[in-house]
N, C-alpha and C positions, 0 to 999 in steps of 0.2 A: 167162218174161216177167213174170208176176204175182209170182213169188218174188223177182225182182230188185227190183221196185217195193216190195214189202213190206219187204225188207231195207233199202232206202234210207230208207223212212219210219221204220222202227225206229231206224236210225242217227241220223237227224235229230232225233228226239224224245229219244234218249239223250243226244246232245250238248246239246240245249236244256235238259234237266233237270239235267245236270251243271253247266252254266253257272249255272242258277238256284240250285242248292245252294251254289255257290261265292260268289255275291255277293248280299247282301240287297237292295242298291239296285236291281239288275237285276230281282229278284223283284217289288219294289214297282212298278217301271216297267212290268213285264209285266202285272201285275194292273191297274194304272191304265189301260194301253192297251186291255186286254180289256174293261174296264167302259166306257171311252169308245167303243169300237167297237160294243158292244152297245147303248149309248144312241143312237148315230148310226143304227143300223139300226132300232131301235124308233121313234125320232123321225121318221125318214123314212116309215115305215109309217103312223104316226098322222097326219102331215101329208098324206100322199097320201089317206088315208081322209077327212079333213075337206075337202080340196080337191075330192074326188069328190062330196061332198054339197052343195057350193055351187050356187046357181042358175047357169044358163048366162050367160056374159059377153055383154053387149050393147055394141056399139060406139057411142060417143057422138060420134065425130069428125065424122060427116057428117049431123047432124040439121039441120033447117031453122033452129033457133035458133042453132046454131053458124055456119051459113053467113051469117046476117045480121050478125054481129059483125065 
């Protein structure tokens, strides 16, 4: 079972690398998408970190000042 999975993964990467060697534009697009994906993951982590250090949200919808208006 594991041998079959390893064989399929090797085949997939062999086909991917063969395609990237064949076309320079596909290589550029692949690198660009990898950089964009890494930036998205890092950006999400940084945003989650900063949201986590914000003070707790206080709801201002039902205060006595808002009810008078």
